Structure formats: structure tokens, C-alpha cells
C-alpha positions as CSV (number, residue, x, y, z in Angstrom):
1,X,0.0,0.0,0.0
2,X,1.3,3.4,-1.0
3,X,1.0,6.0,1.8
4,X,0.8,9.4,0.2
5,X,-0.4,11.7,3.0
6,X,1.7,14.5,4.4
7,X,1.3,16.6,7.5
8,X,2.3,20.2,7.7
9,X,2.1,21.7,11.2
10,X,-1.4,20.6,12.2
11,X,-2.9,20.0,8.8
12,X,-2.9,16.7,6.8
13,X,-2.8,16.6,3.0
14,X,-4.2,13.3,1.7
15,X,-1.5,13.2,-1.0
16,X,1.4,15.3,-2.0
17,X,-0.1,16.9,-5.2
18,X,-1.7,20.3,-4.9
19,X,-3.0,22.7,-7.5
20,X,-1.3,26.1,-7.7
21,X,-2.7,29.5,-7.0
22,X,-4.1,31.4,-10.0
23,X,-4.5,28.2,-12.1
24,X,-7.5,26.7,-10.5
25,X,-9.7,29.8,-9.9
26,X,-11.1,29.9,-6.4
27,X,-11.6,26.1,-6.5
28,X,-15.4,26.3,-7.0
29,X,-15.4,26.5,-10.8
30,X,-14.2,23.0,-11.7
31,X,-16.0,20.3,-9.8
32,X,-17.7,19.1,-13.0
33,X,-14.3,18.6,-14.6
34,X,-12.2,17.0,-11.8
35,X,-12.9,15.1,-8.6
36,X,-11.3,17.6,-6.2
37,X,-11.4,15.0,-3.4
38,X,-8.5,13.2,-5.2
39,X,-6.2,16.2,-4.8
40,X,-4.0,16.8,-1.9
41,X,-5.1,20.3,-1.7
42,X,-6.4,23.4,-3.5
43,X,-4.5,26.7,-3.3
44,X,-6.9,29.6,-4.1
45,X,-6.4,32.4,-6.4
46,X,-4.6,35.3,-4.6
47,X,-6.8,37.3,-2.3
48,X,-6.3,41.0,-1.4
49,X,-8.4,43.1,1.0
50,X,-10.3,44.9,-1.7
51,X,-11.3,43.6,-5.2
52,X,-8.7,44.2,-7.9
53,X,-9.3,44.6,-11.6
54,X,-5.8,43.7,-12.4
55,X,-3.7,44.9,-15.4
56,X,-5.0,46.1,-18.8
57,X,-5.4,43.7,-21.7
58,X,-3.6,42.0,-23.4
59,X,-2.3,40.3,-20.3
60,X,-1.7,36.7,-21.4
61,X,0.2,35.3,-24.4
62,X,1.5,31.9,-25.4
63,X,5.2,31.3,-25.7
64,X,7.4,28.4,-26.6
65,X,6.6,25.7,-24.1
66,X,5.0,28.2,-21.8
67,X,2.7,31.1,-21.1
68,X,3.5,34.7,-20.3
69,X,1.0,36.5,-18.0
70,X,0.6,39.8,-16.3
71,X,-2.8,39.4,-14.7
72,X,-2.0,41.9,-12.0
73,X,-3.5,39.9,-9.1
74,X,-7.1,40.5,-10.3
75,X,-9.5,39.1,-7.6
76,X,-12.8,39.5,-5.9
77,X,-11.5,40.6,-2.6
78,X,-11.4,38.6,0.7
79,X,-14.8,39.6,1.9
80,X,-16.6,38.3,-1.2
81,X,-14.4,35.2,-1.1
82,X,-15.6,34.5,2.4
83,X,-19.2,35.1,1.6
84,X,-19.5,33.4,-1.8
85,X,-16.6,31.1,-2.5
86,X,-15.7,29.6,0.9
87,X,-19.1,28.0,1.6
88,X,-18.6,25.9,-1.6
89,X,-15.0,25.0,-0.7
90,X,-16.0,23.8,2.7
91,X,-18.0,21.0,1.1
92,X,-14.9,19.6,-0.6
93,X,-13.0,16.7,0.9
94,X,-9.6,18.2,0.5
95,X,-7.3,20.8,2.2
96,X,-7.9,24.4,1.3
97,X,-5.0,26.8,1.4
98,X,-5.7,30.5,0.9
99,X,-3.2,32.5,-1.1
100,X,-2.8,36.1,0.0
101,X,-1.4,39.0,-1.9
102,X,-1.0,42.6,-0.7
103,X,0.6,45.9,-1.2
104,X,1.6,46.5,2.4
105,X,2.5,44.5,5.5
106,X,-0.6,45.8,7.2
107,X,-2.8,44.5,4.3
108,X,-1.2,41.0,4.5
109,X,-2.0,40.9,8.2
110,X,-5.5,42.2,7.9
111,X,-6.4,39.7,5.2
112,X,-4.8,36.8,7.1
113,X,-6.7,37.7,10.3
114,X,-10.1,37.6,8.4
115,X,-9.3,34.2,6.8
116,X,-7.8,32.8,10.0
117,X,-11.2,33.0,11.7
118,X,-12.7,30.8,9.0
119,X,-12.7,27.0,9.8
120,X,-12.9,26.2,6.1
121,X,-9.4,27.7,5.5
122,X,-6.8,25.2,6.6
123,X,-3.6,27.2,5.9
124,X,-2.0,30.1,4.0
125,X,0.4,30.6,1.1
126,X,1.8,34.1,1.0
127,X,2.6,35.6,-2.4
128,X,5.5,38.0,-1.7
129,X,6.0,38.7,-5.4
130,X,3.6,41.7,-5.2
131,X,4.0,45.4,-5.9
132,X,5.2,47.0,-2.7
133,X,3.4,50.4,-2.8
134,X,5.1,51.8,0.3
135,X,8.6,51.0,-1.0
136,X,8.4,52.6,-4.5
137,X,6.8,49.7,-6.4
138,X,9.5,47.1,-5.7
139,X,8.6,43.5,-5.1
140,X,8.4,42.3,-1.5
141,X,10.0,39.1,-2.5
142,X,13.3,40.6,-3.7
143,X,14.1,42.1,-0.3
144,X,15.1,39.5,2.4
145,X,14.4,42.0,5.2
146,X,10.8,42.5,4.0
147,X,10.3,38.8,3.6
148,X,11.5,38.3,7.2
149,X,9.2,41.1,8.4
150,X,6.1,39.7,6.6
151,X,6.8,36.2,7.8
152,X,7.3,37.3,11.4
153,X,4.2,39.4,11.5
154,X,2.0,36.8,10.0
155,X,3.4,34.0,12.2
156,X,2.1,36.0,15.2
157,X,-1.4,35.9,13.8
158,X,-2.0,32.3,13.0
159,X,-1.5,28.8,14.3
160,X,-2.4,27.3,10.9
161,X,0.3,26.3,8.3
162,X,2.2,29.4,6.9
163,X,3.8,28.9,3.5
164,X,5.8,31.6,1.8
165,X,5.9,31.5,-2.0
166,X,9.3,32.7,-3.2
167,X,10.2,34.4,-6.4
168,X,13.1,33.0,-8.6
169,X,14.0,36.4,-9.8
170,X,16.8,36.8,-7.2
171,X,20.4,35.8,-7.1
172,X,20.1,33.2,-4.3
173,X,16.7,32.0,-3.4
174,X,18.2,30.1,-0.4
175,X,18.8,33.4,1.3
176,X,15.1,34.1,1.3
177,X,14.1,30.6,2.3
178,X,16.4,30.9,5.4
179,X,14.8,34.2,6.3
180,X,11.4,32.6,6.2
181,X,12.5,29.6,8.2
182,X,14.1,31.9,10.9
183,X,10.8,33.7,11.3
184,X,8.6,30.7,11.8
185,X,7.4,29.7,8.3
186,X,6.2,26.1,8.1
187,X,7.3,25.7,4.5
188,X,8.2,27.6,1.3
189,X,6.9,27.3,-2.2
190,X,9.4,27.5,-5.0
191,X,9.1,28.8,-7.6
192,X,6.8,31.7,-8.7
193,X,7.0,32.8,-12.3
194,X,10.2,33.9,-14.1
195,X,10.3,37.4,-15.5
196,X,9.9,37.2,-19.3
197,X,8.9,39.1,-22.4
198,X,7.4,38.5,-25.9
199,X,7.4,40.8,-28.9
200,X,5.0,41.2,-31.8
201,X,7.4,41.8,-34.6
202,X,4.8,43.0,-37.1
203,X,3.6,45.8,-34.8
204,X,6.9,46.2,-33.0
205,X,5.2,46.2,-29.6
206,X,5.2,43.9,-26.6
207,X,2.6,41.1,-26.7
208,X,1.3,42.0,-23.2
209,X,0.4,45.5,-22.1
210,X,2.8,45.6,-19.2
211,X,5.8,44.8,-21.5
212,X,7.2,42.1,-19.2
213,X,5.3,39.4,-17.2
214,X,5.6,36.1,-15.5
215,X,6.7,33.1,-17.5
216,X,5.3,29.7,-16.5
217,X,4.8,26.2,-18.0
218,X,7.3,23.5,-19.1
219,X,9.9,26.1,-20.2
220,X,10.7,27.0,-16.6
221,X,11.0,23.5,-15.2
222,X,14.9,23.4,-15.3
223,X,15.0,26.7,-13.5
224,X,12.5,25.5,-10.9
225,X,14.3,22.2,-10.2
226,X,17.6,24.1,-9.7
227,X,15.9,26.6,-7.3
228,X,14.2,23.8,-5.4
229,X,17.4,21.9,-5.1
230,X,19.2,25.0,-3.8
231,X,16.4,25.7,-1.3
232,X,16.2,22.1,0.0
233,X,19.9,22.2,0.8
234,X,19.6,25.5,2.7
235,X,16.7,24.9,5.1
236,X,15.1,22.2,7.2
237,X,11.5,23.1,6.7
238,X,9.6,21.5,3.8
239,X,9.9,22.9,0.3
240,X,6.9,22.8,-2.0
241,X,8.0,22.5,-5.6
242,X,6.3,23.9,-8.7
243,X,7.2,25.2,-12.1
244,X,6.5,23.4,-15.4
245,X,5.0,20.1,-14.0
246,X,2.7,18.5,-16.5
247,X,3.2,14.8,-15.9
248,X,4.0,12.4,-13.1
249,X,7.6,12.1,-14.3
250,X,8.1,15.8,-13.7
251,X,6.7,15.4,-10.2
252,X,9.1,12.6,-9.5
253,X,12.0,14.8,-10.5
254,X,10.9,17.4,-8.0
255,X,10.6,14.8,-5.3
256,X,14.0,13.4,-6.0
257,X,15.6,16.9,-5.7
258,X,13.9,17.3,-2.3
259,X,10.4,18.7,-2.6
260,X,8.0,17.4,0.0
261,X,4.9,18.4,-1.9
262,X,4.4,19.7,-5.5
263,X,1.9,22.0,-7.2
264,X,0.4,21.8,-10.6
265,X,0.1,25.2,-12.3
266,X,-0.1,26.1,-15.9
267,X,-1.0,22.5,-16.9
268,X,-4.4,23.0,-15.3
269,X,-5.3,25.4,-18.1
270,X,-4.9,22.5,-20.6
271,X,-6.5,19.8,-18.4
272,X,-7.9,20.6,-14.9
273,X,-7.5,17.0,-13.9
274,X,-3.8,17.0,-14.4
275,X,-3.2,17.0,-10.6
276,X,-5.2,13.8,-10.2
277,X,-3.4,12.1,-13.1
278,X,0.0,13.1,-11.7
279,X,-0.9,11.8,-8.2
280,X,-2.0,8.5,-9.7
281,X,1.2,8.3,-11.8
282,X,3.5,8.9,-8.9
283,X,1.7,6.2,-6.9
284,X,2.1,3.7,-9.7
285,X,5.8,4.6,-10.0
286,X,6.2,3.9,-6.4
287,X,4.4,0.6,-6.6
288,X,6.5,-0.5,-9.6
289,X,9.7,0.6,-7.9
290,X,8.9,-1.5,-4.8
291,X,8.5,1.6,-2.6
292,X,5.9,1.7,0.3
293,X,5.8,5.5,0.6
294,X,6.1,8.4,-1.7
295,X,8.4,9.9,0.9
296,X,11.0,7.3,0.0
297,X,11.6,9.1,-3.3
298,X,12.3,12.5,-1.6
299,X,15.8,13.8,-1.7
300,X,17.2,10.7,-3.3
301,X,19.1,12.4,-6.1
302,X,22.6,11.2,-6.4
303,X,25.1,14.0,-7.2
304,X,28.8,14.8,-7.1
305,X,29.0,15.8,-3.4
306,X,32.4,17.5,-4.0
307,X,30.7,20.2,-6.1
308,X,28.5,22.7,-4.4
309,X,25.3,24.1,-5.8
310,X,26.9,27.6,-6.3
311,X,30.1,26.2,-7.8
312,X,28.2,24.2,-10.3
313,X,26.7,27.3,-11.8
314,X,30.1,29.1,-12.2
């Protein structure tokens, strides 16, 4: 029998495959397309205090082996989520993780406090790749001091699992993971999208209104694997891997480099049941490999121990 469940703090995920924020809506739109009870968990679309319209169109374009987006964190706001979406999510037999995005530390705290009071929300994933209005428009996630501050303040306000979603658009993601661990985060998610750009050569303009955006999909999997590997070797808390996973083989790669859980992102736009298929595929792989637990795959990658992660990139 393959045991797939995983416990983070005080919450159990029935398996190690989750669906990523922003790729599964609020979780209430797809029950006719996929059996949500077969997923380890659903991570909601990012929630802010007030509704956000997001960035102007065009804000999505297809790229080679991926997708470029600049949605701008468009969402219905936390109050409408609690009133309209959460009652539906409570009926699902799976773990619900609320993703939070904000433009200030105070907003992060206020949104988390509202959601923390709701029994249907089992934990939080914090998107720190957001515009930081108080600091001149920079991203929170590229300043380790701000990441520490956000983690510390949110940890004070909840006993539920606290996951910090890290951006890959930094020199050393491990520095940020260590900051999260030091301030009490239960896990980190790696990675968020990679900064990218696409050009319409006939009109000589960017293909999305904001010029640059976030690249996701299979194209970023090698980057994601490297960042997860770096992070796993820098902290003791669990690392949740994501970035370009479309099949069970991809998931196994992430587990082998050390991810404790994985998330399915862009692949959900192609097939919303990808997460279920991946979970089943990983289970079958374990059975055929004579393993009794998915955990037996984790951090089993054999590498040249004499070469460090940093040195291998030089």
C-alpha cells in the first residue's frame, strides 16, 4: 500500500499533489471537470483586502513551451471570497490553502486575520511577489528584510500552516528561504513565475500591455528544479516544488531533488484533472519501484558531493 499523505504543522494533505494559486480559480469552478477529493489540496487564487481589476489587456500570451502572463492579481477581494466562495469550498473533501497577496505588510496581516477566523481555511500561502506600494513599487520578494518582516508578523497571527511563496527572480533563493525559516514559516513554495517578455514583430510592440510578465509552464522546469534543489539544501522546513510540472515524471524529479509536496500550475489550463493524473502516476511509479511510501523518493538524487550548488553554476 502506498501512503501518500503528508502533514504540515497541524494539517494533513491526503496526498502530495496540490493545485497552484491562480491556475484553478477559487476552486469552486471546476467540480464538474475533476474530482477535487482526489487532490492533496487546493490553493486559491490570490486574495487581497479589496477587489482588484488587475492589469489592462492583453495580459496573457503563449510562448514556446510556456505562457506569459501579467494578470495583476485580479481578484474578488477577501470579503466576497468568504461570503460566496468559501461556503462551496467547505464541502470539498480536501485541504484548502488561501493564497494572500497585498501591497503592504498591514494588508497582509488584515487579510490573514479575516481568513484565519474561518474554519474552512486550513492554511495560508503568502505571495510575496507583489507590488510594494510603500517602497516605491518594488517586489516584497526581492528584499530579504521585507520577507522576514512579513513572515514574522503573519506568524504572530495564526497557528495554521504558513507557507511563503518565493520568487526565482533573485540571485540566491536560499537566502530568502532561510529568512522565512528563521521567522517561523512552516514551508516555502518554489518557484513563482520567471520574468519574461514577448514581442509582436509585425507591430513592434510587446505582446502584453505591461511589456514584461511572468513566464510559466514547461519552459521553466529546469529553473524551478535548480531553485528547489538550492532551497532544500539550505533549510530544514519542507519545500513545495512547482514550475513546469505537466506529468508524473516531472513530479518525481521534484521529489527526487527534495520537494516534500508539489503543485500543478499552468497544466491546469490544458487539463484541470492534471493533478489527479499526476498523483496516480506517482503512486504507480512507487508501486513498480517497490516503494511503500512516496516519501522514499524524496531527496534521493545522487550528485557529485564535491561540487556545491553555487560552484556548479560558475
